[in-house]
Each structure stands twice: as structure tokens, then as C-alpha cells.
Backbone as a printed PyTorch tensor [residue, N CA C, xyz], in Angstrom:
tensor([[[ 65.9110,  85.5120,  93.8040],
         [ 65.8290,  86.9370,  94.0920],
         [ 64.8550,  87.5790,  93.0990]],

        [[ 63.8990,  88.3320,  93.6230],
         [ 62.9290,  88.9910,  92.7590],
         [ 63.5840,  90.1710,  92.0390]],

        [[ 62.9090,  90.6570,  91.0090],
         [ 63.4310,  91.7920,  90.2550],
         [ 63.5150,  93.0240,  91.1680]],

        [[ 62.5850,  93.1400,  92.0980],
         [ 62.6210,  94.2790,  93.0250],
         [ 63.8300,  94.1800,  93.9550]],

        [[ 64.1490,  92.9680,  94.3880],
         [ 65.3410,  92.7720,  95.2200],
         [ 66.6030,  93.1080,  94.4340]],

        [[ 66.6140,  92.7550,  93.1460],
         [ 67.7760,  93.0730,  92.3050],
         [ 67.9350,  94.5820,  92.1520]],

        [[ 66.8230,  95.2810,  91.8910],
         [ 66.8810,  96.7380,  91.7880],
         [ 67.3670,  97.3520,  93.0980]],

        [[ 66.8560,  96.8390,  94.2280],
         [ 67.2800,  97.3510,  95.5330],
         [ 68.7790,  97.1750,  95.7280]],

        [[ 69.3110,  96.0230,  95.3140],
         [ 70.7500,  95.7590,  95.4570],
         [ 71.5640,  96.7320,  94.6020]],

        [[ 71.0880,  97.0230,  93.4010],
         [ 71.8030,  97.9570,  92.5180],
         [ 71.7650,  99.3670,  93.1110]],

        [[ 70.5900,  99.8040,  93.5640],
         [ 70.5030, 101.1380,  94.1580],
         [ 71.3620, 101.2320,  95.4170]],

        [[ 71.3800, 100.1820,  96.2290],
         [ 72.2280, 100.1820,  97.4260],
         [ 73.6930, 100.3090,  97.0270]],

        [[ 74.0920,  99.5620,  96.0080],
         [ 75.4880,  99.6060,  95.5570],
         [ 75.8530, 100.9930,  95.0350]],

        [[ 74.9450, 101.6120,  94.3160],
         [ 75.2210, 102.9240,  93.7270],
         [ 75.1280, 104.0610,  94.7420]],

        [[ 74.6340, 103.7740,  95.9360],
         [ 74.4760, 104.8120,  96.9620],
         [ 75.8140, 105.2880,  97.5290]],

        [[ 76.8590, 104.5130,  97.3680],
         [ 78.1620, 104.8600,  97.9390],
         [ 79.0600, 105.5180,  96.8950]],

        [[ 79.6640, 106.6480,  97.2600],
         [ 80.5690, 107.3260,  96.3230],
         [ 81.8080, 106.4770,  96.0390]],

        [[ 82.2620, 105.7110,  97.0070],
         [ 83.4210, 104.8330,  96.7750],
         [ 83.0620, 103.7740,  95.7340]],

        [[ 81.8920, 103.1720,  95.8650],
         [ 81.4930, 102.1380,  94.8980],
         [ 81.2800, 102.7360,  93.5140]],

        [[ 80.7230, 103.9490,  93.4480],
         [ 80.5780, 104.5900,  92.1310],
         [ 81.9420, 104.8650,  91.5220]],

        [[ 82.9140, 105.2620,  92.3410],
         [ 84.2720, 105.4950,  91.8290],
         [ 84.8930, 104.1910,  91.3330]],

        [[ 84.6650, 103.1020,  92.0510],
         [ 85.1670, 101.7960,  91.5970],
         [ 84.5850, 101.4720,  90.2270]],

        [[ 83.2930, 101.6870,  90.0570],
         [ 82.6700, 101.4230,  88.7530],
         [ 83.2560, 102.3230,  87.6710]],

        [[ 83.5010, 103.5890,  88.0090],
         [ 84.1490, 104.4890,  87.0530],
         [ 85.5390, 103.9810,  86.6830]],

        [[ 86.2760, 103.4860,  87.6760],
         [ 87.6200, 102.9630,  87.4220],
         [ 87.5850, 101.7390,  86.5120]],

        [[ 86.5150, 100.9590,  86.6090],
         [ 86.3970,  99.7330,  85.8050],
         [ 85.7530,  99.9780,  84.4410]],

        [[ 85.3360, 101.2060,  84.1930],
         [ 84.6080, 101.5190,  82.9600],
         [ 85.4040, 101.1780,  81.7030]],

        [[ 86.6810, 101.4840,  81.6860],
         [ 87.4830, 101.3140,  80.4750],
         [ 88.1970,  99.9690,  80.3860]],

        [[ 88.4470,  99.3580,  81.5440],
         [ 89.1880,  98.0910,  81.5300],
         [ 89.0390,  97.3880,  82.8690]],

        [[ 89.1480,  96.0530,  82.8650],
         [ 89.1530,  95.3420,  84.1460],
         [ 90.4280,  95.6590,  84.9170]],

        [[ 90.3300,  95.6450,  86.2280],
         [ 91.4840,  95.9190,  87.0820],
         [ 91.5800,  94.8610,  88.1720]],

        [[ 92.7950,  94.6400,  88.6310],
         [ 92.9890,  93.7350,  89.7560],
         [ 92.5180,  94.4220,  91.0300]],

        [[ 92.2650,  93.6250,  92.0260],
         [ 91.8790,  94.1830,  93.3230],
         [ 93.0010,  95.0570,  93.8760]],

        [[ 94.2370,  94.6320,  93.6760],
         [ 95.3720,  95.4400,  94.1290],
         [ 95.4120,  96.8010,  93.4670]],

        [[ 95.1310,  96.8460,  92.1670],
         [ 95.1110,  98.1250,  91.4550],
         [ 93.9890,  99.0200,  91.9760]],

        [[ 92.8320,  98.4240,  92.2510],
         [ 91.7300,  99.2090,  92.8100],
         [ 92.0770,  99.7400,  94.1870]],

        [[ 92.7350,  98.9240,  94.9940],
         [ 93.1440,  99.3720,  96.3330],
         [ 94.1030, 100.5620,  96.2320]],

        [[ 94.9560, 100.5570,  95.2150],
         [ 95.9020, 101.6580,  95.0320],
         [ 95.1870, 102.9580,  94.6870]],

        [[ 93.9720, 102.8640,  94.1010],
         [ 93.1890, 104.0600,  93.7750],
         [ 92.5630, 104.6910,  95.0180]],

        [[ 92.5700, 103.9540,  96.1280],
         [ 91.9500, 104.4310,  97.3670],
         [ 92.9430, 104.3110,  98.5190]],

        [[ 93.9860, 105.1450,  98.5160],
         [ 95.0060, 105.0250,  99.5650],
         [ 94.4650, 105.3070, 100.9700]],

        [[ 93.3320, 106.0000, 101.0550],
         [ 92.7490, 106.3050, 102.3540],
         [ 91.9850, 105.1180, 102.9540]],

        [[ 91.7580, 104.0730, 102.1400],
         [ 91.0230, 102.8920, 102.5990],
         [ 91.9560, 101.6910, 102.7060]],

        [[ 91.6840, 100.8140, 103.6700],
         [ 92.4750,  99.5840, 103.7360],
         [ 91.8920,  98.5550, 102.7680]],

        [[ 92.6520,  97.5190, 102.5020],
         [ 92.2710,  96.5010, 101.5250],
         [ 90.9380,  95.8410, 101.8940]],

        [[ 90.7280,  95.5730, 103.1810],
         [ 89.4830,  94.9280, 103.6130],
         [ 88.2620,  95.7820, 103.2730]],

        [[ 88.3890,  97.0820, 103.4290],
         [ 87.2780,  97.9840, 103.1250],
         [ 86.9780,  97.9740, 101.6290]],

        [[ 88.0100,  98.0200, 100.8060],
         [ 87.8060,  97.9560,  99.3530],
         [ 87.1500,  96.6320,  98.9830]],

        [[ 87.5910,  95.5440,  99.6080],
         [ 87.0020,  94.2290,  99.3350],
         [ 85.5240,  94.1930,  99.7380]],

        [[ 85.1640,  94.8490, 100.8290],
         [ 83.7540,  94.9050, 101.2270],
         [ 82.9260,  95.6550, 100.1910]],

        [[ 83.4670,  96.7400,  99.6710],
         [ 82.7650,  97.4790,  98.6130],
         [ 82.6190,  96.6160,  97.3610]],

        [[ 83.6670,  95.8890,  97.0090],
         [ 83.5890,  95.0040,  95.8460],
         [ 82.5400,  93.9160,  96.0450]],

        [[ 82.4110,  93.4190,  97.2590],
         [ 81.4110,  92.3930,  97.5520],
         [ 80.0030,  92.9270,  97.3110]],

        [[ 79.7340,  94.1460,  97.7560],
         [ 78.4220,  94.7570,  97.5310],
         [ 78.1700,  94.9090,  96.0310]],

        [[ 79.1850,  95.3300,  95.2960],
         [ 79.0470,  95.4860,  93.8410],
         [ 78.8140,  94.1410,  93.1580]],

        [[ 79.4950,  93.1110,  93.6260],
         [ 79.2910,  91.7690,  93.0750],
         [ 77.8760,  91.2700,  93.3580]],

        [[ 77.4130,  91.4570,  94.5940],
         [ 76.0760,  91.0030,  94.9600],
         [ 74.9990,  91.6920,  94.1290]],

        [[ 75.2710,  92.9100,  93.7080],
         [ 74.3410,  93.6520,  92.8600],
         [ 74.4960,  93.2790,  91.3900]],

        [[ 75.5040,  92.4750,  91.0780],
         [ 75.7370,  92.0760,  89.6890],
         [ 76.4750,  93.1120,  88.8710]],

        [[ 77.0070,  94.1430,  89.5240],
         [ 77.6970,  95.2190,  88.8130],
         [ 79.1650,  94.9180,  88.5410]],

        [[ 79.7330,  94.0020,  89.2940],
         [ 81.1230,  93.5960,  89.1040],
         [ 81.1670,  92.0770,  89.0120]],

        [[ 81.9450,  91.6020,  88.0640],
         [ 82.1870,  90.1670,  87.9190],
         [ 83.6680,  89.9410,  88.1770]],

        [[ 83.9560,  89.0920,  89.1480],
         [ 85.3510,  88.8170,  89.5210],
         [ 85.8240,  87.5560,  88.8060]],

        [[ 87.0540,  87.6240,  88.3480],
         [ 87.6860,  86.4900,  87.6600],
         [ 89.0300,  86.2220,  88.3260]],

        [[ 89.2350,  84.9790,  88.7470],
         [ 90.5120,  84.6020,  89.3470],
         [ 91.4650,  84.1700,  88.2390]],

        [[ 92.6560,  84.7570,  88.2580],
         [ 93.7420,  84.3550,  87.3490],
         [ 94.9590,  84.1180,  88.2150]],

        [[ 95.1820,  82.8770,  88.5470],
         [ 96.2750,  82.5620,  89.4530],
         [ 96.0120,  83.1980,  90.7990]],

        [[ 96.9440,  83.9980,  91.2680],
         [ 96.7940,  84.6640,  92.5630],
         [ 96.0760,  85.9960,  92.4600]],

        [[ 95.7910,  86.4190,  91.2440],
         [ 95.1510,  87.7220,  91.0570],
         [ 93.6460,  87.5730,  90.8860]],

        [[ 92.9690,  88.5820,  91.3110],
         [ 91.5110,  88.6660,  91.1410],
         [ 91.2490,  89.8780,  90.2480]],

        [[ 90.7470,  89.6170,  89.0490],
         [ 90.4290,  90.6790,  88.1040],
         [ 88.9550,  91.0280,  88.2200]],

        [[ 88.6650,  92.3020,  88.2780],
         [ 87.3060,  92.7960,  88.4470],
         [ 86.8430,  93.4410,  87.1460]],

        [[ 85.7080,  92.9680,  86.6510],
         [ 85.1490,  93.4410,  85.3880],
         [ 83.8270,  94.1570,  85.6690]],

        [[ 83.6020,  95.2660,  84.9850],
         [ 82.3350,  95.9770,  85.0840],
         [ 81.2630,  95.2230,  84.3110]],

        [[ 80.1120,  95.0530,  84.9150],
         [ 78.9260,  94.5530,  84.2250],
         [ 77.9040,  95.6850,  84.2610]],

        [[ 77.7600,  96.4000,  83.1730],
         [ 76.9000,  97.5880,  83.1360],
         [ 75.4270,  97.2530,  82.8890]],

        [[ 75.0920,  96.0010,  82.6720],
         [ 73.7100,  95.6400,  82.3640],
         [ 72.7270,  96.0150,  83.4780]],

        [[ 73.0480,  95.8240,  84.7610],
         [ 72.0880,  96.2590,  85.7890],
         [ 71.8120,  97.7700,  85.7460]],

        [[ 72.8170,  98.5590,  85.3950],
         [ 72.6060, 100.0010,  85.2690],
         [ 71.7170, 100.2850,  84.0640]],

        [[ 71.9310,  99.5610,  82.9730],
         [ 71.0830,  99.7120,  81.7870],
         [ 69.6390,  99.3390,  82.1140]],

        [[ 69.4620,  98.2860,  82.9100],
         [ 68.1090,  97.8840,  83.3110],
         [ 67.4130,  98.9820,  84.1160]],

        [[ 68.1670,  99.6180,  85.0260],
         [ 67.6150, 100.7340,  85.8150],
         [ 67.2340, 101.8840,  84.8820]],

        [[ 68.1030, 102.1720,  83.9380],
         [ 67.8210, 103.2410,  82.9720],
         [ 66.5530, 102.9250,  82.1790]],

        [[ 66.4760, 101.7060,  81.6660],
         [ 65.3210, 101.3260,  80.8500],
         [ 64.0240, 101.3630,  81.6530]],

        [[ 64.1000, 100.9880,  82.9190],
         [ 62.8980, 100.9010,  83.7510],
         [ 62.4510, 102.2700,  84.2600]],

        [[ 63.3950, 103.1290,  84.6870],
         [ 63.0000, 104.3810,  85.3290],
         [ 63.4660, 105.6240,  84.5950]],

        [[ 64.7290, 105.7170,  84.3370],
         [ 65.2710, 106.9870,  83.8420],
         [ 64.7220, 107.3260,  82.4640]],

        [[ 64.7890, 106.3990,  81.5390],
         [ 64.2920, 106.6550,  80.1840],
         [ 62.8310, 107.0780,  80.1570]],

        [[ 61.9320, 106.2620,  80.7520],
         [ 60.5100, 106.6410,  80.7290],
         [ 60.2110, 107.9560,  81.4670]],

        [[ 60.8690, 108.1830,  82.5970],
         [ 60.6180, 109.4250,  83.3360],
         [ 61.1610, 110.6340,  82.5810]],

        [[ 62.3040, 110.4800,  81.9450],
         [ 62.8690, 111.5760,  81.1530],
         [ 61.9660, 111.8810,  79.9590]],

        [[ 61.4600, 110.8480,  79.3090],
         [ 60.5720, 111.0520,  78.1620],
         [ 59.2900, 111.7510,  78.5970]],

        [[ 58.7460, 111.3460,  79.7330],
         [ 57.5220, 111.9610,  80.2500],
         [ 57.7660, 113.4310,  80.5960]],

        [[ 58.8750, 113.7100,  81.2490],
         [ 59.1960, 115.0920,  81.6170],
         [ 59.4170, 115.9450,  80.3710]],

        [[ 60.0860, 115.4090,  79.3770],
         [ 60.3130, 116.1560,  78.1330],
         [ 59.0000, 116.4560,  77.4300]],

        [[ 58.0960, 115.4980,  77.4270],
         [ 56.7960, 115.7100,  76.7790],
         [ 56.0090, 116.8000,  77.5080]],

        [[ 56.0430, 116.7840,  78.8450],
         [ 55.3420, 117.8290,  79.6100],
         [ 55.9480, 119.2040,  79.3250]],

        [[ 57.2680, 119.2790,  79.2690],
         [ 57.9200, 120.5620,  78.9750],
         [ 57.5800, 121.0440,  77.5680]],

        [[ 57.5180, 120.1290,  76.6230],
         [ 57.1660, 120.5140,  75.2550],
         [ 55.7340, 121.0530,  75.1950]],

        [[ 54.8110, 120.3940,  75.9130],
         [ 53.4270, 120.8860,  75.9540],
         [ 53.3580, 122.2540,  76.6380]],

        [[ 54.1140, 122.4200,  77.6990],
         [ 54.1550, 123.7010,  78.4080],
         [ 54.6830, 124.8000,  77.4840]],

        [[ 55.7350, 124.5120,  76.7560],
         [ 56.3080, 125.4750,  75.8160],
         [ 55.3040, 125.8550,  74.7470]],

        [[ 54.5730, 124.8750,  74.2070],
         [ 53.5730, 125.1560,  73.1880],
         [ 52.4460, 126.0320,  73.7520]],

        [[ 52.0560, 125.7550,  74.9790],
         [ 51.0010, 126.5470,  75.6250],
         [ 51.4590, 127.9840,  75.8040]],

        [[ 52.6600, 128.1830,  76.2770],
         [ 53.2080, 129.5310,  76.5070],
         [ 53.3470, 130.2770,  75.1840]],

        [[ 53.8490, 129.6040,  74.1750],
         [ 54.0390, 130.2600,  72.8700],
         [ 52.7220, 130.5900,  72.2110]],

        [[ 51.6800, 129.7950,  72.5000],
         [ 50.3700, 130.0390,  71.8950],
         [ 49.6740, 131.2490,  72.5270]],

        [[ 50.1010, 131.6440,  73.7200],
         [ 49.4260, 132.7690,  74.4180],
         [ 49.9170, 134.0970,  73.9340]]])
């Protein structure tokens, strides 16, 4: 899988509010699939599992089997990669433009 395909998978995974909520739920601690399903009473287990599959394919969730339980762990590195590639540089560029604009306005 190319780096562009990996980025596409991460953006696709983050496009869903349910998947973003799952990632938020996993932020502080790993959770079982059953616990995640309990956080979404409006969804059936199969739907939650489909969302988890998309997150796994994007590398955002790592599943660990412990006996009959499946523990889901957040892997934040793909999000960090997106930040490093786009958000950080674009934010720095925008801040620099605003600083130059401010200096121009103040100089007038």
C-alpha cells in the first residue's frame, strides 16, 4: 500500500462521526468490542464491527484477542502522520501570513 493509499484510508476512517467517537472512546484506555457496542445503543453489533474494521484497515485501531474478548487499542500514529504532513505545515504557513499581514497593517 502506498503512502497515499494509507492517507486515503485514514481520511476515509475519520470521515465518519461514529468512527471518530470510537477513537475518542479509545483515547484513554483500550476497550472490548462489547464495551464499544454499549456506547452506541442505536447501532447493532455488526455495524459497530464494520466501523472497527475500517479503523483497523486504516491502522487507527489495533485489535488484541484475549480469550473470547477482543480488546481494541487506539493507534494514534496515523493521525500524527496526517498532522505532520498537512496540518502542521499549513498552520505554520497561515500563521506566518497573518503575522506579515498584521505587520503591514500596523506599519500603515
